[in-house]
N, C-alpha and C positions, 0 to 999 in steps of 0.2 A: 375835359372828361367829366361826366356826370357823377355826382356822389352816389354811392351805393345806398339803396333803400333796404332796410331790414324787413324781411317778409313778415306779414301779419298772420300769425297762426292761431289767433284767439278764436274760440267758439262764441260768436256774438249772439247766440240764441238767448243768452241771459237777459237781453233787452226786453224780452217778452214778460219778464218777471219783476224787473225793478227799473227805476228811473235811471237814465244815464247821468252819471255824476259830472260829465263834462258838458254835453250839449243840452241837457235837461229834458230830452225826449222821454215821454211817458207813454209807452204802448198801451197801458191799461186805460188811458183816457182817450185814445185815438179811436174814432168810429170808422171801422174799415169800410163802411158804406159810403164814406166821403173820399175814398181813395182816388177816384178819377179827378175830382176837384183839387185835391191836395197835390197830386202828381203834376197837374197842369200848372199850379202855382209854383211848385218846385222847379219846373222847367223854365219858367220866367225868371225866377231868382238866379238859376244857374246861367241863363243867358246873360244876365247883367254881370255876373262874376267873370264870365268868359270874354266880356267886352273891356275888361280892365287893361290898361296900358302894360302893366307888368305881369300879365297872366302867365307867362312862361318862366317866371323867376321863382326859384325855390327859396322859402323864407330862411332856411338854415339847412346845413348838411343833413341828409337823411330824411328830409320831409318833402313830400310831393309839392309841386307848384299847383296853383289853382287850375292850370290847364290839365295837368295830370289827374287831378281830382275830378275835373269835368269829364275827362275821357272815361274814368272809372264809373262815374255816375251814369253816363250814357250806356255803358256796358252792363251795369247793374239793371237798368231798365230793360235792356234787351234780354238778358238772362231770365229775369223774373217774368217777363211777358211769356217766354217759352215755358217756364215752369207752371204758371197759372193756366196757360192753354192746356198743358198736359193734365193738370188736375181737373179741368172741366171736361176733358174728352176721354180720359182713361181712368180706370179704377186703380187707385193706389200706385201711381207711377213712381218710379225711382229716378231721382235726378242725378245726372252725370256731375262729377266733380268739376268745379271751376277754380282754377288757380289764378286769382286776380293778379298776383305779382308776376307770374309768367306772362300773362296777357299784356301787362304794362310794358314789359321788356320787349316781347315779340312785336307788339304793335307800335313800339317807340312813342309812347304817349307824349313825351316831352317835345317831340319834333312835329306833332300834328298842328294843323292850322286852327286857331281858336274859333274863327267864324264858322268853319266847316264843322267843328265839334259841336258848337252851339246849335247849328241846324240839325245835326244828327241826333243830339240830345233831345231837342224839341220833338223830332219825328218819333224817336223811340218812346219818349214820354207819352206822346199822343196815342201811340198804339197800345201801350200799357193802360193808359187812362180809359180808353174805349173798352178794353178787355174787362176792366173792373166795373165800368158803367153797365155792362151787360150781365153782371152777376146778380142773381136774385134767389130768394127763398133758400131751399136746401143746398143750393150750389155753394153757399158760404161754408158749409161743413164738409165739402169734398176734400179728400186727403191726398198728400204726396209725401214722399220720403227722401231725405238726403242720404248719402252713402254712409254717414256716421250713425244712421238710425233715427235722427231727429225727424219727428213727424210734424207736418204742418197741415192746417186746413187752409182753405182759400182766405178765410178771415185772419188766421194767425200769420200767414205769410205776408198779407197786406201790412199788418202791424210791424212785422219784422223788417220788411224791406223799407218801410217809411223811415226808419231810423237812419239808414245809410246816407241818403242825400241830405237829410237834416243835419246829421253829425258832420258831414263834410262841409256843409255851409259854415258850421262853427269852426272847423279846421282852418278855413280860408278867411275867417274874420268877417263873414257876411251876416246879415240879420237872419236869425233863426226863427222860423215860424212856430207859434204855439198852437198846434192842432189838437 
């Protein structure tokens, strides 16, 4: 039986205002216009993680395995691609809630095949990178809203989302890029 994971109910928007004390990501130093390039780099780093022999082993009870983190990062790229698309095509869209822990359970992250997850992660990263590559001028200031009222611009959501795959590289002991 798999150990229970405690749901993460933190509001991670604080990463836009201060440096993450764990992984060191500093959103204020990240140039959102480099998002496409950074996302492609992160996809390559995650592919390497997902090629590890022990990819499906949890390091300790209650902590996701690298495979589970890889599934989550893949899904973050998918969710964020949809949100950025909405921001670019609609005025002030509202984002549906996404329960990452429920998704992990329902999609049985720990039982997925690492090579398939790596390919899916590269594909979702590629789509998101292309989406950011196409952003220009005033589009960076287009807004979207989370259900909790947090407002993002395309620029701030780029900075916000970048923390997730970087932080989870740190979680799995991989090299963390300094963007």
